[in-house]
C-alpha positions as CSV (number, residue, x, y, z in Angstrom):
1,M,-2.0,-9.0,14.4
2,K,1.1,-7.3,13.0
3,A,4.7,-8.4,13.4
4,I,7.3,-9.9,15.8
5,I,11.0,-9.4,16.2
6,A,13.7,-11.3,18.1
7,I,17.4,-10.5,18.5
8,V,20.5,-12.0,20.2
9,S,23.7,-9.9,20.7
10,K,26.7,-12.1,19.6
11,K,28.9,-9.9,21.8
12,G,26.8,-10.4,24.9
13,E,25.9,-6.7,25.0
14,G,22.4,-5.2,25.6
15,A,20.2,-5.6,22.5
16,A,17.3,-3.4,23.6
17,E,18.3,-0.4,21.5
18,A,18.7,-2.6,18.4
19,A,15.3,-4.3,19.0
20,I,13.6,-0.9,19.4
21,A,15.2,0.2,16.1
22,M,13.7,-2.9,14.5
23,L,10.3,-2.2,15.9
24,K,10.5,1.4,14.6
25,T,10.6,0.1,11.0
26,L,7.3,-1.7,11.6
27,E,5.3,1.4,12.5
28,N,1.9,1.6,11.0
29,K,-1.3,3.6,11.6
30,N,-3.1,0.4,12.7
31,I,-0.6,-0.5,15.4
32,E,-2.2,-0.3,18.9
33,S,0.8,-1.0,21.0
34,Y,4.5,-2.1,21.0
35,G,5.9,-4.6,23.4
36,I,9.5,-5.6,24.2
37,A,10.9,-8.1,26.6
38,S,14.0,-9.7,28.0
39,P,13.7,-13.2,29.4
40,T,12.6,-11.7,32.7
41,T,11.1,-8.3,32.1
42,I,8.3,-7.0,29.8
43,K,7.5,-3.5,28.8
44,W,4.6,-2.1,26.7
45,A,3.9,1.3,25.1
46,K,1.6,3.0,22.6
47,T,4.5,4.2,20.5
48,V,8.0,3.0,19.9
49,E,9.5,6.2,21.4
50,E,7.7,5.5,24.7
51,L,9.2,2.1,25.1
52,P,11.5,2.2,28.2
53,R,15.1,1.0,27.9
54,Q,15.6,0.6,31.7
55,N,15.8,-3.0,33.1
56,L,16.2,-4.4,29.6
57,E,19.9,-4.6,29.4
58,S,19.8,-8.2,28.1
59,P,21.6,-9.7,25.1
60,V,18.3,-11.5,24.3
61,I,15.3,-9.4,23.4
62,I,11.9,-10.2,21.7
63,G,9.2,-7.7,20.6
64,Q,5.9,-7.2,19.0
65,A,4.1,-4.6,17.0
66,F,0.4,-5.3,17.9
67,S,-2.7,-4.6,16.0
68,R,-6.1,-6.2,17.0
69,V,-8.0,-7.9,14.2
70,F,-10.5,-9.4,16.6
71,P,-11.6,-8.1,20.1
72,I,-10.0,-11.2,21.8
73,G,-6.4,-10.2,20.9
74,R,-4.0,-9.6,23.8
75,F,-0.9,-7.5,24.2
76,Q,2.4,-9.3,24.0
77,P,5.1,-10.3,25.0
78,I,3.8,-12.4,27.8
79,A,5.5,-14.2,30.7
80,L,6.2,-17.9,30.8
81,S,8.0,-19.9,33.4
82,G,11.5,-18.5,33.3
83,A,11.0,-17.0,29.8
84,T,8.9,-14.6,27.7
85,L,7.0,-15.2,24.5
86,V,5.6,-13.5,21.4
87,F,3.2,-15.3,19.2
88,E,1.5,-14.2,16.0
89,G,-1.0,-16.2,14.0
90,A,-4.3,-18.0,14.1
91,L,-5.0,-21.7,14.8
92,Y,-8.1,-23.3,13.3
93,P,-10.2,-25.5,15.5
94,T,-8.3,-28.8,15.3
95,V,-6.6,-28.5,18.7
96,P,-8.9,-29.1,21.7
97,K,-9.8,-25.8,23.2
98,A,-7.5,-24.0,20.8
99,S,-9.6,-22.3,18.2
100,D,-7.3,-19.4,18.5
101,A,-3.8,-18.9,19.9
102,E,-5.1,-17.7,23.2
103,A,-5.7,-21.2,24.4
104,I,-2.1,-22.4,24.1
105,I,0.0,-19.3,24.6
106,G,0.3,-19.9,28.3
107,K,1.5,-23.5,27.7
108,F,4.5,-22.9,25.5
109,D,6.8,-24.2,28.2
110,R,5.3,-27.6,27.8
111,K,6.9,-29.6,25.0
112,E,3.8,-31.6,24.1
113,W,1.9,-28.4,23.3
114,V,4.7,-27.1,21.0
115,E,4.6,-30.4,19.2
116,Q,0.8,-30.2,18.9
117,L,1.1,-26.7,17.6
118,F,2.8,-27.9,14.5
119,K,0.1,-30.5,13.9
120,S,-2.6,-27.9,13.9
121,D,-4.1,-26.1,10.9
122,G,-3.6,-22.4,10.6
123,F,-0.5,-20.1,10.5
124,F,1.8,-18.8,13.1
125,A,5.3,-17.6,14.1
126,F,6.6,-17.4,17.7
127,A,9.8,-16.5,19.6
128,I,10.6,-17.5,23.2
129,A,13.3,-15.5,25.0
130,K,15.3,-17.5,27.5
131,P,18.6,-16.6,29.2
132,D,21.3,-16.5,26.5
133,K,19.1,-17.9,23.7
134,I,15.9,-17.6,21.7
135,I,13.7,-20.5,20.5
136,A,11.5,-19.7,17.5
137,G,9.3,-21.4,15.0
138,R,7.1,-21.1,11.9
139,D,4.0,-22.9,10.7
140,V,4.3,-25.9,8.4
141,M,3.1,-24.2,5.2
142,G,4.9,-20.9,5.8
143,V,1.8,-18.8,5.5
144,Y,2.9,-16.4,8.3
145,P,5.9,-14.4,7.0
146,L,9.2,-14.8,8.9
147,C,12.8,-14.1,7.9
148,Y,16.2,-14.3,9.6
149,G,19.8,-13.2,9.3
150,E,23.0,-12.4,11.1
151,N,26.0,-10.2,10.9
152,S,29.0,-9.8,13.2
153,A,27.0,-8.1,16.0
154,F,23.5,-9.8,15.9
155,A,21.5,-12.8,15.0
156,A,17.9,-11.8,14.5
157,L,14.5,-12.7,13.0
158,S,11.5,-10.6,12.1
159,S,8.2,-10.8,10.2
160,E,9.6,-8.2,7.8
161,R,13.0,-7.9,6.2
162,K,13.2,-4.2,6.7
163,A,13.7,-4.7,10.4
164,L,16.8,-6.8,9.7
165,W,18.1,-4.2,7.2
166,K,17.8,-1.6,9.9
167,I,20.4,-3.2,12.2
168,G,22.8,-3.9,9.4
169,I,21.8,-7.4,8.4
170,K,21.8,-7.1,4.6
171,N,20.8,-10.7,3.7
172,A,17.4,-11.7,5.0
173,N,16.6,-15.4,4.5
174,F,13.3,-17.1,4.4
175,F,12.7,-19.0,7.7
176,P,12.0,-22.6,6.7
177,P,8.4,-23.6,7.3
178,G,7.8,-26.4,9.8
179,H,11.0,-25.8,11.7
180,V,12.1,-24.5,15.0
181,V,15.4,-22.7,15.6
182,L,17.7,-22.1,18.6
183,I,19.4,-18.7,18.3
184,D,22.4,-17.9,20.4
185,K,25.6,-15.9,20.1
186,R,26.9,-18.6,17.7
187,G,24.0,-18.0,15.3
188,F,21.1,-20.3,14.1
189,H,20.6,-24.0,14.8
190,F,17.5,-25.3,13.0
191,K,15.5,-28.4,13.7
192,H,12.9,-30.0,11.4
193,V,9.5,-30.6,13.0
194,R,7.0,-31.2,10.2
195,T,7.2,-30.6,6.5
196,L,6.1,-32.1,3.2
197,T,8.2,-34.9,2.0
198,Y,8.7,-36.0,-1.6
199,S,7.6,-39.3,-2.9
200,K,6.7,-40.7,-6.3
201,S,3.1,-40.3,-7.3
202,K,0.5,-42.8,-6.1
203,Q,-1.9,-44.4,-8.6
204,I,-5.5,-43.3,-8.1
205,T,-8.5,-42.8,-10.4
206,M,-9.8,-39.4,-11.2
207,E,-13.1,-40.3,-9.5
208,S,-11.4,-41.3,-6.2
209,A,-9.1,-38.4,-6.3
210,A,-11.9,-35.9,-6.8
211,E,-14.0,-37.4,-4.1
212,S,-11.1,-37.2,-1.6
213,L,-10.1,-33.7,-2.6
214,Q,-13.7,-32.5,-2.2
215,K,-13.8,-33.7,1.4
216,L,-10.4,-32.1,2.2
217,L,-11.5,-28.8,0.6
218,R,-14.8,-28.8,2.5
219,H,-13.0,-29.4,5.7
220,S,-10.4,-26.7,5.1
221,V,-12.9,-24.0,4.1
222,K,-15.1,-24.9,7.1
223,E,-12.1,-24.5,9.4
224,T,-11.0,-21.2,7.9
225,V,-14.4,-19.6,8.4
226,Y,-15.1,-21.2,11.8
227,G,-16.6,-18.7,14.2
228,L,-17.0,-15.9,11.6
229,R,-20.2,-14.2,10.8
230,E,-18.9,-12.8,7.5
231,V,-15.9,-13.1,5.3
232,A,-14.4,-11.4,2.2
233,I,-13.1,-13.4,-0.8
234,A,-10.5,-12.1,-3.3
235,F,-12.6,-12.9,-6.3
236,S,-11.4,-13.2,-9.9
237,G,-14.3,-15.4,-11.1
238,G,-11.9,-18.2,-11.9
239,L,-12.0,-21.8,-10.8
240,D,-10.1,-21.4,-7.5
241,S,-11.9,-18.3,-6.0
242,S,-15.3,-19.6,-7.3
243,L,-14.8,-23.0,-5.5
244,I,-13.8,-21.2,-2.2
245,A,-16.8,-18.9,-2.5
246,F,-19.2,-21.8,-3.2
247,L,-17.8,-23.9,-0.2
248,A,-17.7,-20.9,2.1
249,K,-21.3,-20.1,1.3
250,A,-22.3,-23.7,2.1
251,T,-21.0,-23.2,5.7
252,G,-23.6,-20.5,6.4
253,V,-21.1,-17.6,6.7
254,N,-22.0,-14.4,4.9
255,V,-19.7,-14.1,1.9
256,H,-18.7,-10.9,0.2
257,L,-16.9,-11.2,-3.1
258,I,-14.3,-8.5,-3.8
259,H,-13.2,-7.9,-7.3
260,V,-10.7,-5.2,-8.4
261,S,-9.4,-4.4,-11.8
262,L,-8.4,-1.6,-14.1
263,K,-11.3,-0.1,-16.1
264,N,-12.5,-1.7,-19.4
265,Q,-11.3,-5.2,-18.7
266,S,-13.4,-8.1,-20.1
267,E,-13.0,-10.1,-16.9
268,T,-15.3,-7.8,-15.0
269,E,-18.4,-8.8,-16.8
270,H,-17.5,-12.5,-16.3
271,V,-17.1,-11.9,-12.5
272,K,-20.5,-10.3,-12.3
273,R,-22.0,-13.3,-14.1
274,V,-20.3,-15.8,-11.8
275,A,-21.4,-13.8,-8.7
276,E,-25.0,-13.9,-10.0
277,E,-24.8,-17.6,-10.6
278,L,-23.4,-18.2,-7.1
279,K,-26.1,-15.8,-5.6
280,L,-23.4,-13.9,-3.7
281,P,-22.9,-10.1,-3.4
282,V,-19.9,-8.8,-5.3
283,H,-18.1,-5.5,-4.7
284,V,-16.5,-4.3,-7.9
285,Y,-13.8,-1.6,-7.7
286,L,-12.3,-0.3,-10.9
287,Y,-9.0,1.7,-11.2
288,D,-7.0,3.6,-13.7
289,E,-3.3,4.0,-14.6
290,E,-2.8,6.8,-12.2
291,C,-4.0,4.6,-9.4
292,V,-1.3,2.0,-10.3
293,Q,1.4,4.6,-10.2
294,K,0.2,6.1,-7.0
295,V,0.2,2.8,-5.1
296,L,3.3,1.1,-6.6
297,Q,5.9,2.5,-4.1
298,R,3.8,1.4,-1.1
299,V,3.3,-2.0,-2.5
300,L,7.0,-2.5,-3.2
301,W,7.9,-1.4,0.3
302,I,5.3,-3.8,1.8
303,I,6.4,-6.8,-0.2
304,E,10.1,-5.8,0.2
305,E,11.4,-6.7,-3.2
306,P,11.2,-5.4,-6.8
307,D,10.1,-8.6,-8.4
308,A,8.0,-7.9,-11.5
309,V,5.5,-10.8,-11.1
310,K,5.1,-10.1,-7.3
311,A,4.5,-6.4,-8.0
312,S,2.0,-7.0,-10.7
313,I,0.0,-9.3,-8.4
314,G,0.7,-7.2,-5.3
315,V,-1.0,-4.0,-6.7
316,P,-4.5,-5.6,-7.3
317,F,-4.1,-7.6,-4.1
318,Y,-3.4,-4.4,-2.2
319,W,-6.6,-2.9,-3.5
320,T,-8.5,-6.0,-2.5
321,A,-7.3,-6.0,1.1
322,E,-7.8,-2.2,1.3
323,K,-11.4,-2.5,0.2
324,A,-12.1,-5.4,2.6
325,A,-10.9,-3.3,5.4
326,Q,-12.9,-0.3,4.3
327,I,-16.2,-2.2,4.3
328,G,-15.4,-3.6,7.7
329,L,-14.4,-7.2,6.9
330,S,-11.6,-8.6,9.1
331,V,-10.8,-11.9,7.2
332,L,-10.0,-12.3,3.5
333,L,-9.9,-15.7,1.8
334,A,-7.9,-16.2,-1.3
335,G,-7.1,-19.1,-3.7
336,Q,-3.3,-18.9,-3.6
337,G,-1.6,-22.2,-3.8
338,A,-4.0,-24.0,-6.1
339,D,-1.9,-23.5,-9.2
340,E,1.2,-25.0,-7.7
341,L,-0.7,-27.9,-6.0
342,F,-2.7,-28.9,-9.1
343,G,-0.7,-27.8,-12.1
344,G,-2.3,-24.5,-13.1
345,Y,0.5,-22.9,-14.9
346,K,1.2,-23.5,-18.6
347,R,4.9,-23.9,-17.9
348,Y,4.1,-27.3,-16.3
349,V,2.8,-28.5,-19.6
350,D,6.1,-27.3,-21.2
351,D,8.0,-29.1,-18.5
352,Y,6.0,-32.3,-19.2
353,L,6.7,-32.1,-23.0
354,R,10.4,-31.5,-22.3
355,F,11.2,-33.7,-19.4
356,G,8.4,-36.2,-19.0
357,G,6.0,-37.0,-16.2
358,E,8.4,-38.0,-13.4
359,K,10.5,-34.8,-13.7
360,T,7.4,-32.6,-13.9
361,H,6.2,-34.3,-10.7
362,E,9.4,-33.2,-9.0
363,I,9.1,-29.7,-10.4
364,L,5.6,-29.4,-9.0
365,F,6.7,-30.6,-5.6
366,D,9.5,-28.1,-5.5
367,D,7.1,-25.3,-6.4
368,V,4.7,-26.4,-3.6
369,V,7.4,-26.3,-0.9
370,K,8.4,-22.8,-2.1
371,M,4.9,-21.3,-2.1
372,H,5.7,-19.4,1.0
373,E,8.4,-17.5,-1.0
374,T,6.5,-17.0,-4.2
375,N,3.0,-16.2,-2.9
376,F,2.2,-16.4,0.7
377,E,4.6,-13.9,2.2
378,R,3.7,-11.2,-0.4
379,D,0.0,-11.5,0.2
380,F,0.1,-11.9,3.9
381,K,2.2,-8.8,4.4
382,I,-0.2,-6.8,2.2
383,C,-3.2,-7.9,4.2
384,N,-1.3,-7.3,7.4
385,F,-0.7,-3.7,6.4
386,H,-4.5,-3.2,6.2
387,N,-5.1,-5.1,9.4
388,V,-7.0,-7.8,7.5
389,E,-6.3,-11.5,8.3
390,L,-5.5,-13.5,5.2
391,R,-6.6,-17.1,5.2
392,L,-5.8,-19.6,2.5
393,P,-7.9,-22.7,2.3
394,F,-5.6,-24.4,-0.3
395,A,-2.6,-23.8,2.0
396,N,-3.6,-26.7,4.2
397,F,-1.1,-29.4,5.1
398,Q,-3.5,-32.3,4.4
399,I,-4.5,-30.9,1.0
400,A,-0.8,-30.2,0.1
401,R,0.2,-33.7,1.2
402,F,-2.6,-35.2,-0.9
403,A,-1.8,-33.0,-4.0
404,V,1.9,-33.7,-4.1
405,N,1.2,-37.4,-4.3
406,L,-1.2,-37.2,-7.2
407,P,-0.1,-38.3,-10.7
408,V,0.7,-35.5,-13.1
409,T,-2.0,-36.9,-15.5
410,L,-4.7,-35.9,-13.0
411,K,-3.5,-32.3,-13.2
412,L,-2.4,-31.7,-16.8
413,V,-3.8,-32.7,-20.2
414,L,-2.0,-32.9,-23.6
415,P,-2.3,-31.2,-25.9
416,D,-2.8,-28.2,-23.6
417,D,-6.2,-26.6,-24.0
418,G,-5.8,-24.2,-21.1
419,L,-7.9,-26.4,-18.8
420,R,-5.2,-27.6,-16.4
421,K,-5.9,-28.4,-12.7
422,L,-8.1,-31.3,-14.0
423,V,-8.9,-32.9,-10.6
424,L,-9.9,-29.5,-9.2
425,R,-12.2,-29.0,-12.2
426,R,-13.7,-32.4,-11.5
427,V,-14.4,-31.4,-7.9
428,A,-16.2,-28.2,-9.2
429,E,-18.2,-30.2,-11.6
430,N,-19.2,-32.7,-9.0
431,L,-20.3,-29.9,-6.7
432,G,-22.6,-28.6,-9.5
433,L,-20.8,-25.4,-10.5
434,P,-21.8,-24.4,-14.1
435,K,-19.7,-25.3,-17.1
436,F,-18.8,-21.7,-17.9
437,I,-16.9,-21.7,-14.5
438,V,-15.6,-25.2,-14.6
439,E,-14.2,-25.0,-18.1
440,R,-12.9,-21.4,-18.1
441,P,-9.2,-21.3,-18.9
442,K,-6.9,-19.7,-16.3
443,K,-5.9,-16.1,-16.7
444,A,-3.4,-14.7,-14.2
445,I,-4.5,-11.8,-12.1
446,Q,-1.7,-9.5,-13.3
447,Y,-3.0,-9.9,-16.9
448,A,-6.7,-10.2,-16.2
449,T,-6.7,-6.9,-14.3
450,G,-4.4,-5.1,-16.8
451,V,-1.9,-4.1,-14.1
452,N,1.1,-5.8,-15.7
453,K,0.5,-3.8,-18.9
454,V,0.4,-0.5,-17.0
455,L,3.6,-1.2,-15.2
456,K,5.4,-1.9,-18.4
457,K,4.0,1.3,-19.8
458,L,5.3,3.2,-16.8
459,A,8.7,1.6,-17.3
460,N,8.8,2.5,-21.0
461,K,8.1,6.1,-20.2
462,E,11.4,6.1,-18.3
463,G,13.2,4.2,-21.0
464,L,13.6,1.2,-18.8
465,S,12.6,-2.5,-18.8
466,L,10.0,-3.4,-16.2
467,R,12.7,-5.1,-14.1
468,E,15.0,-2.1,-14.3
469,Y,12.2,0.3,-13.4
470,L,11.1,-1.7,-10.4
471,C,14.7,-2.2,-9.1
472,Q,15.4,1.5,-9.5
473,T,12.2,2.5,-7.8
474,F,12.7,0.1,-4.9
475,Q,16.3,1.0,-4.2
476,T,15.5,4.7,-4.1
477,L,12.6,4.0,-1.9
478,R,14.6,1.7,0.4
479,K,17.3,4.3,0.8
480,Q,14.9,7.1,1.5
481,M,12.8,5.2,4.0
482,M,15.7,3.7,5.9
483,E,17.3,7.1,6.2
484,D,14.0,8.5,7.5
485,E,13.8,5.8,10.1
């Protein structure tokens, strides 16, 4: 698993050189091969430089930077009937004979299979090259990163924005989840397939809601670990990661908890206590300020933006994915999405006090449909860099559809005591998790690990705000790396 690209020349000229330049930006030590294809011709090579340009003088080109997470992976692009395809992602076992993408790749020229794809659980992005056009799509929750953009010469998409920057497309937009697009010389033409829809909350008791949510979570976790012998979990000791760990263990898979933090943080002892209670092995890795400074530039380049919150979360998540890879674990589970789905942030209480329940319900819904922008893309690209597959049990369409219809009163409590995500806490209580886990207030990872504080300290040394420091660092890095390419 790594990345895909697709490009259409608006002038009808050959797009192979531009496509190869895009693939060049995706180079990584973990990449095993690079593939490139017109609608009729496919070429592979171990390095970008070795990719042949001959017989690819087509205005429509797709490509892939391939890295094998599991032994069953196959090199792409592949041939369809009158077209070629690149597909990245993983499908959980809800489609008959399609526990992974291999079972459906050869059937992309059949409309019913494409429609079924969007009804499956998992994550994916694909691009099909046909004469004079590309058809592409992204999973319904937007877990797999995909962006698009255009200029006077090209219309293109890629798993990473830097590939678009390389061919002069300055503005890279988030590809809307649950959509397909037709790309031709006129640009992009999107079509909705399957997405969350807003509706007013439905009345339900706490007991019924918790019972239904427990079933949905069990099913989602079971799907995400299906076929695995062991799995890593990004572990903070909080409600979300503890629930995932508990449910994953119940499936029989071998669970490894991975906790990262700066030294001398109080959360570390809590994590050890939770791991002991869950009877699960925990791998604890502690870092210092120098480690933050050392890894910051790489994290910014991976997440492709100088956002203070994303960088503060990205640094510890980078360490987590790195350690999962080093101990030989190919899949990492994480609790991203739970806060948006179940009202975990304190600002939702502020919204409730200011605007009332109906408006807060709308705000929560808006945040859910933007989770791919705020969380998923960042974390998926970080894991992808380390050749680790990120799986998110809360980023499940059925769970999301259930959560966005819940009343705000099942998520928040007034006055706020820090114990938001009420229905999720009730699930944990019903499952028998101890009170010190169920009733522990949320503490965001950037503060619990101490990373945010260190980043501010680094910025202060330069006489800059954190935002200014990150923007300056990122712009310098972007200029240097794009020139090197």
